[in-house]
C-alpha positions in Angstrom: -16.5 -9.6 -0.2 -14.9 -12.6 -0.7 -17.0 -14.5 1.3 -20.1 -14.0 -0.7 -18.1 -14.0 -3.7 -18.2 -17.9 -3.3 -15.8 -19.2 -6.1 -12.0 -17.7 -7.5 -14.0 -16.9 -10.7 -16.8 -14.9 -8.7 -13.4 -12.7 -7.3 -13.5 -11.5 -10.9 -17.0 -11.7 -12.3 -19.1 -11.0 -8.7 -16.8 -8.0 -6.6 -17.1 -5.0 -8.6 -15.7 -2.6 -6.3 -12.9 -0.5 -6.1 -11.7 -2.6 -2.7 -11.2 -5.7 -4.0 -7.7 -6.2 -5.2 -8.0 -9.6 -7.2 -4.7 -11.3 -6.2 -5.1 -10.4 -2.1 -9.2 -12.0 -2.9 -7.8 -14.9 -4.1 -5.5 -15.4 -1.4 -8.3 -14.8 1.2 -10.5 -16.8 -0.7 -7.8 -19.8 -0.4 -7.4 -19.3 3.6 -10.8 -19.7 4.5 -13.6 -16.9 5.7 -12.2 -16.5 9.7 -8.5 -17.2 8.7 -6.7 -16.2 11.6 -4.8 -12.8 10.5 -1.0 -14.0 10.0 -2.5 -16.3 7.3 -4.4 -13.6 5.8 -1.6 -11.0 6.3 0.9 -13.9 4.7 0.8 -12.8 1.2 2.1 -9.2 2.4 4.6 -10.7 4.3 6.3 -12.8 1.6 5.8 -10.0 -0.7 7.1 -7.5 0.7 10.4 -9.2 2.2 10.8 -10.9 -1.4 11.0 -6.4 -2.2 13.9 -6.1 0.0 15.5 -8.5 -1.9 15.0 -6.6 -5.8 15.6 -3.5 -4.0 19.1 -5.3 -2.9 19.3 -6.2 -6.7 18.9 -3.2 -8.0 21.5 -1.0 -5.9 23.7 -4.2 -7.8 23.3 -2.7 -10.3 26.4 0.0 -8.9 27.9 -1.9 -5.7 27.6 -3.8 -3.2 27.4 -0.8 -0.8 24.3 0.7 -2.9 22.8 -3.2 -3.0 23.0 -3.3 1.2 21.9 0.4 1.6 18.4 0.0 -0.4 17.6 -3.2 1.1 18.3 -1.5 4.7 16.1 1.5 3.9 13.1 -0.6 2.3 13.2 -2.9 5.1 12.9 -0.2 7.5 10.7 2.4 5.8 7.7 2.9 8.3 5.3 2.6 5.6 7.0 -0.2 3.4 6.6 -2.1 6.9 2.8 -0.8 7.0 2.1 -2.0 3.7 4.1 -5.2 3.9 1.3 -6.2 6.4 -1.9 -5.6 6.1 -4.1 -7.9 3.8 -4.3 -6.1 1.1 -3.0 -5.8 -2.3 -0.5 -2.8 -2.0 2.6 -4.8 -1.5 2.5 -7.4 -3.7 1.9 -4.2 -6.3 4.9 -3.0 -5.4 7.0 -6.2 -5.6 5.8 -6.2 -9.1 7.0 -2.9 -9.9 9.6 -2.8 -8.1 10.9 -5.8 -10.2 9.6 -4.4 -13.3 12.3 -1.7 -12.3 15.1 -4.4 -11.6 14.5 -5.5 -15.6 14.4 -2.2 -17.4 17.7 -0.8 -15.4 19.4 -4.3 -16.6 18.2 -3.9 -19.9 19.2 -0.2 -20.0 22.8 -0.8 -18.6 23.3 -4.2 -21.2 22.8 -2.2 -24.0 19.7 -1.8 -25.7 20.6 -4.2 -28.7 20.0 -7.3 -26.0 16.8 -9.2 -25.9 14.2 -7.0 -24.8 12.3 -8.3 -21.3 9.1 -7.3 -22.9 6.9 -10.5 -21.8 8.3 -10.8 -18.5 7.3 -6.5 -18.0 4.5 -7.7 -19.5 3.8 -10.5 -17.0 4.5 -8.4 -13.7 2.2 -5.4 -14.9 -0.7 -8.2 -15.0 0.4 -9.3 -12.0 0.9 -5.7 -9.9 -2.8 -4.6 -11.4 -4.7 -7.4 -10.5 -2.5 -7.0 -7.0 -3.8 -3.0 -7.0 -5.0 -0.5 -10.5 -3.1 2.1 -8.9 -0.1 0.0 -10.4 -0.9 2.1 -13.6 0.7 5.2 -12.2 3.6 3.3 -11.6 3.9 1.4 -15.5 2.8 5.2 -16.8 6.3 6.2 -15.2 8.1 3.2 -16.3 6.9 4.5 -19.9 7.7 7.4 -19.9 11.4 6.6 -18.2 12.4 4.2 -21.4 11.0 6.7 -24.2 12.9 9.2 -22.0 16.2 6.8 -21.6 16.3 6.3 -25.4 15.6 9.0 -27.0 18.6 10.7 -25.8 20.8 7.7 -26.8 19.1 7.2 -30.1 17.2 9.3 -33.1 13.8 9.7 -32.7 12.2 7.1 -35.2 14.7 4.4 -33.2 14.0 5.4 -29.8 10.2 5.1 -30.6 10.5 2.2 -32.3 12.5 0.4 -29.6 9.8 1.5 -26.7 7.1 0.0 -28.5 9.1 -3.2 -29.1 10.1 -2.8 -25.5 6.6 -2.1 -23.5 3.7 -2.5 -26.1 2.5 -6.1 -24.8 2.8 -4.1 -21.2 0.4 -1.6 -22.5 -1.3 -4.1 -24.1 -2.3 -6.1 -21.1 -2.7 -2.8 -18.9 -5.8 -2.5 -21.0 -7.2 -5.7 -21.0 -6.8 -6.1 -17.1 -9.3 -2.8 -17.1 -11.1 -4.4 -19.7 -12.2 -7.6 -17.5 -12.6 -5.3 -14.4 -14.4 -2.4 -15.5 -16.3 -5.0 -18.2 -17.2 -7.4 -15.4 -19.1 -4.1 -13.6 -20.7 -3.2 -16.4 -22.7 -6.7 -17.1 -23.2 -6.7 -13.2 -26.6 -5.5 -11.3 -24.6 -3.0 -9.0 -22.4 -1.9 -11.7 -18.7 -0.5 -10.5 -19.5 0.3 -6.9 -16.9 2.4 -5.0 -16.4 3.1 -1.2 -15.8 6.3 0.0 -15.4 8.9 -2.1 -14.0 12.5 -1.1 -13.3 14.9 -3.6 -10.6 16.5 -5.1 -8.9 19.1 -2.2 -5.3 20.7 -3.1 -4.6 20.6 0.7 -6.0 17.3 1.2 -3.6 16.2 -1.1 -1.0 18.3 0.1 -1.0 16.8 3.7 -1.2 13.2 2.3 2.0 13.9 0.5 3.4 15.0 3.2 2.5 11.8 5.6 4.1 9.6 2.7 7.3 11.4 2.5 7.0 11.4 6.2 6.0 7.5 6.5 9.2 6.9 3.4 11.9 8.0 5.7 10.4 7.2 8.8 9.6 10.6 10.7 5.9 9.4 11.7 6.8 10.9 14.8 8.5 14.4 13.9 6.8 18.1 13.3 5.1 18.2 9.6 8.2 21.0 8.7 10.5 17.9 9.3 8.5 16.6 6.4 8.6 19.8 4.3 12.3 20.1 5.0 12.9 16.6 3.5 11.0 17.5 0.6 13.2 20.2 -0.3 16.2 18.1 0.2 14.7 15.6 -2.5 14.7 18.5 -4.5 18.4 19.1 -4.3 19.0 15.4 -4.5 17.1 15.3 -8.1 19.5 18.2 -9.1 22.4 15.5 -8.0 21.1 12.7 -9.6 20.7 14.8 -12.6 24.0 16.0 -13.0 25.0 12.7 -12.3 22.9 11.3 -15.0 21.7 9.0 -13.1 20.1 6.2 -15.0 16.9 6.0 -13.4 16.8 9.5 -12.6 13.6 10.2 -15.4 11.7 7.3 -13.6 12.4 9.1 -9.9 10.8 12.7 -11.5 7.9 10.5 -13.1 7.0 9.6 -10.1 7.8 11.4 -7.4 6.5 14.5 -9.1 5.2 13.7 -12.4 2.1 11.6 -10.5 0.9 13.9 -7.9 1.2 16.6 -10.3 -0.8 14.6 -13.0 -3.3 13.6 -10.0 -3.8 17.2 -9.4 -4.3 18.7 -12.5 -6.7 15.9 -13.2 -8.2 16.6 -9.6 -8.3 13.0 -8.7 -10.9 12.3 -5.7 -9.3 10.5 -3.0 -5.9 12.4 -3.1 -6.3 12.7 0.3 -5.2 9.3 1.0 -1.0 8.4 1.1 -1.6 5.4 -0.7 -2.5 6.7 -2.9 1.3 7.5 -3.5 2.8 4.8 -2.9 4.9 4.6 -6.3 6.2 8.0 -5.2 6.8 6.5 -1.9 9.0 3.6 -3.5 10.6 5.9 -6.5 11.5 8.2 -3.3 13.4 5.7 -1.2 15.7 4.3 -3.9 16.5 8.4 -4.8 17.2 8.4 -1.3 19.3 4.9 -1.0 21.3 5.9 -4.1 22.5 9.4 -2.5 23.2 7.4 0.9 25.3 5.2 -0.7 27.0 7.8 -2.8 27.4 9.7 0.3 28.9 6.8 2.3 31.4 6.0 -0.5 33.1 9.5 0.0 34.0 8.2 3.5 36.5 5.6 2.0 37.6 3.7 -0.6 34.3 2.2 -3.2 33.7 -1.4 -3.2 34.6 -3.7 -6.2 32.1 -3.1 -8.8 29.4 -6.2 -7.9 28.8 -6.6 -12.0 32.9 -6.7 -12.3 34.0 -9.2 -9.3 35.0 -12.3 -10.9 34.7 -13.8 -7.3 31.4 -12.1 -6.6 28.5 -14.4 -5.2 25.4 -12.1 -5.0 23.6 -14.1 -3.2 25.6 -13.8 -0.3 25.1 -10.3 -0.2 21.6 -10.3 -0.3 20.6 -9.0 3.2 17.8 -12.2 3.6 17.5 -11.6 7.2 17.1 -7.9 7.1 13.3 -8.5 8.0 10.6 -5.8 9.2 8.6 -6.1 12.2 5.5 -7.5 10.2 3.4 -7.3 13.3 1.7 -3.6 13.6 2.1 -2.2 17.3 -0.2 -3.7 19.5 -1.5 0.1 19.9 -2.7 0.1 16.9 -4.8 -3.5 16.4 -7.7 -3.5 14.7 -9.4 -6.0 17.1 -10.3 -5.2 20.7 -11.0 -7.8 23.2 -13.7 -5.7 25.4 -16.6 -7.1 24.3 -15.3 -10.8 24.8 -14.0 -9.4 28.4 -17.4 -8.2 29.6 -19.3 -11.4 27.8 -17.2 -14.2 26.9 -20.5 -16.2 25.9 -21.5 -13.8 23.3 -22.6 -10.3 22.7 -24.9 -8.5 20.3 -23.7 -5.0 19.3 -26.0 -1.9 17.5 -24.0 0.0 14.8 -24.3 3.1 13.8 -22.8 2.7 10.2 -22.6 -0.1 7.4 -18.5 0.5 7.7 -17.9 -1.6 11.1 -19.9 -4.2 9.9 -18.0 -6.4 8.3 -14.7 -5.8 10.5 -17.1 -6.9 13.4 -18.3 -9.6 11.5 -14.5 -11.0 10.4 -12.8 -10.3 14.2 -16.1 -12.6 15.6 -15.3 -15.7 13.0 -11.3 -15.4 13.5 -12.1 -15.7 17.6 -14.9 -18.1 17.0 -16.7 -15.9 19.1 -20.9 -15.4 18.8 -22.0 -11.7 18.0 -25.3 -10.4 16.4 -24.8 -7.2 15.1 -27.5 -5.2 15.0 -29.1 -1.7 13.3 -31.9 -1.2 14.7 -34.6 -1.0 18.3 -34.1 -2.9 20.7 -30.7 -1.7 22.5 -28.4 -4.5 22.3 -25.2 -4.6 24.8 -22.9 -3.1 22.9 -23.2 0.0 21.1 -20.4 0.8 18.0 -19.7 4.4 16.9 -17.3 5.7 14.3 -15.7 8.5 15.0 -14.0 11.1 12.4 -10.2 11.6 12.9 -9.4 12.8 16.3 -12.9 13.7 16.7 -13.4 13.0 21.0 -15.5 10.1 22.3 -18.5 11.2 24.3 -18.3 9.4 27.8 -22.1 8.3 27.0 -24.2 7.8 24.5 -27.9 7.4 23.9 -29.2 4.8 21.6 -33.3 3.5 21.7 -34.1 5.2 25.4 -30.7 3.4 26.9 -27.6 5.2 28.1 -24.7 3.6 27.0 -21.2 4.3 28.9 -17.8 4.6 27.2 -15.5 1.0 27.4 -13.0 1.8 24.8 -11.8 4.3 22.3 -9.0 3.0 19.4 -7.4 5.8 17.4 -6.2 4.9 13.6 -2.6 4.3 12.8 -1.6 7.3 10.5 -1.6 5.2 7.3 -4.9 3.7 7.8 -7.9 2.2 9.7 -10.6 4.6 11.7 -11.2 5.4 15.3 -13.8 4.1 16.7 -15.5 3.8 20.3 -17.1 1.0 22.1 -20.0 1.6 24.7 -21.9 -0.6 26.9 -25.3 -0.3 28.4 -25.1 1.4 31.9 -27.7 -1.1 33.5 -24.7 -4.0 32.9 -24.4 -5.7 35.2 -27.0 -5.0 38.0 -29.5 -3.8 35.5 -29.8 -0.4 37.1 -29.3 2.1 34.2 -31.8 4.5 33.8 -34.6 4.6 31.1 -34.7 8.1 29.7 -38.0 9.5 28.7 
């Protein structure tokens, strides 16, 4: 899509698709078509690293212990590591969202009579939305959080006025970004295009929430019931933070409970995907970090408060070396060298579906490998087949009257990707395959 857009302006006006994460697309345009995977992932890696530091800064509002625990959990959480390495806009969005949380916490803690960070919040909202439009879920959670927090401190009219003063630029910016995206789609010949769309299903959404919770706390390989127990533990965690009057309690409730509940009430499609709940995941990690740090503090004397320590240099407390393992495990790699190994001079491949075409083209460009993609007969050397989730791959397949044998099967990672199989003509290399009639 970025290659066809040609120019930076085209990224905003010509790619009218829900898979266009605008700032990430601009990064792709900058590094160029066929760039190495590490270059394409660099924006996510950089923003993922910065997110660890912002998590530490949020924790530092309470103590050095909270700062270190929050940074450590964000650094090792599987869902953060995954989206902190994918060449998509989710991690830039989470960085913008987490920085908004930090600014709001500082403002509420310092006293609302302090100058509000209204334009900084608006700028971050714009960057987050242009990274990934599901940032709007996080903005809604922040609006609700600020409104309730101020209402608990002031009479209704004053609380409303201060909420509007703080967040009106953010709300206007949000409307402007959606106006830009939807307006560009409205005047385009194709309108707004959407990738795979799955109608709302409550069981599918429930499974996605279980995966999100498991991926947030590191239980990807654990049985499903472990995540269910974790959800119960989170409920008790909510009771604890409300009783302790945690300043972020309303935000946690809005993001972790309010977001899924709102999507269920509105019956929003595609909510069977865990990444729709990344805002909830981030809030869950911060909630657990606070509870864990409080629990650790009961084991001994609390460290001095960061804000009141005259000799404190917060930069020395930042866990700058707590970097997650950004590169996905090799078994989950998106590409595969099978075609190049069998046919090193180049190949042609038949596809049954439009979805793998872009992946194959980009992978070939990255490797400088001559590859032709066919969607019709005559039978080429290779056959690429998309599989349903966990569906078995047949040992043989027939296309254009030619038998193919299974060469390799790759299964999706838990959070993203698709299952697929690659077949090679059975008559290679001796050309003795059986032509079927």
